[in-house]
N, C-alpha and C positions, 0 to 999 in steps of 0.2 A: 305829416309829411314823411315818407320813408327814406332811409338813407341808402345810398348806393354803395355796394361792396367795392372794395379795391379791385377785385377781378373784373367786376362789371365796368368800372370806371376805365380800367386798362383797355378793355375791349372797345369801349366807346371812343377812347383816345385814338386807338388804332384805326377805327373806322373813319373818324375825322381826318386823320393823316392820309389815309388812302384816298379819300375823296378829294382833298386838297391837292394831293400830288397828281391825280388824274386830270383835274381841272387845269392845274398848272401846265401839265404836258400838252394838253389840248390847246391852250393858249400859244404855247411855243410852236406847235405844229402849224397852227393857223398863221401865226406870224411869219413863218418861213415862207408859206405860200403867198401871203400878201406882199412880202418883200420881193420875192421872185417876179410876181406879176408887175410890181412897180418897175423893176429893172428891165423887164421885157417891154413895157409900154413906153419907156423913156427913149423914144427915137430921137428926140431933140438934144440928147445929151445935156439936159438940165442938171443942175446941182441937186443931188438927192435931198439935201436938207430943205429944199424949197418945195418938195412934193408932199402934200398932206398925207397921202396913203403910205408913204414911206415911214412917216412918223407914227402912224397907227401900227405898222408892223413893229416898229422899235418898242413902243410902249406895251404892246402885247407880249413881246419877248421879255421885257423887264418884268411885267406882271407875272408871267409864268415862272420866271426864275425866282422871284420873291415868294411865290406860292410854293414852289419846291423847297425853298429854304425853310419856310415855316412848317412845311409837312414833316420835316425831320424832327421837329419838336413833338409831334403827336405820334409818329410811328417810326420804327427803325428803318434804316435804308434798305434792309433785306427783304422788306415786304413787297 
């Protein structure tokens, strides 16, 4: 088994961080669209917490933000 150099490990970590950040930001973008669609379709003025699609948008937002938080562990924010 070959050992990975510290430079190669740093490059791998940066790549993982970038991928996690991209996926996190995509989740956030989709969550905004789902939430907007839920608000536009709510013609009955139901409470948003009773609409499953609103919860999907909320959990996608939370998942994206958690992904962005973890991405900082692998890659600097300037990437």
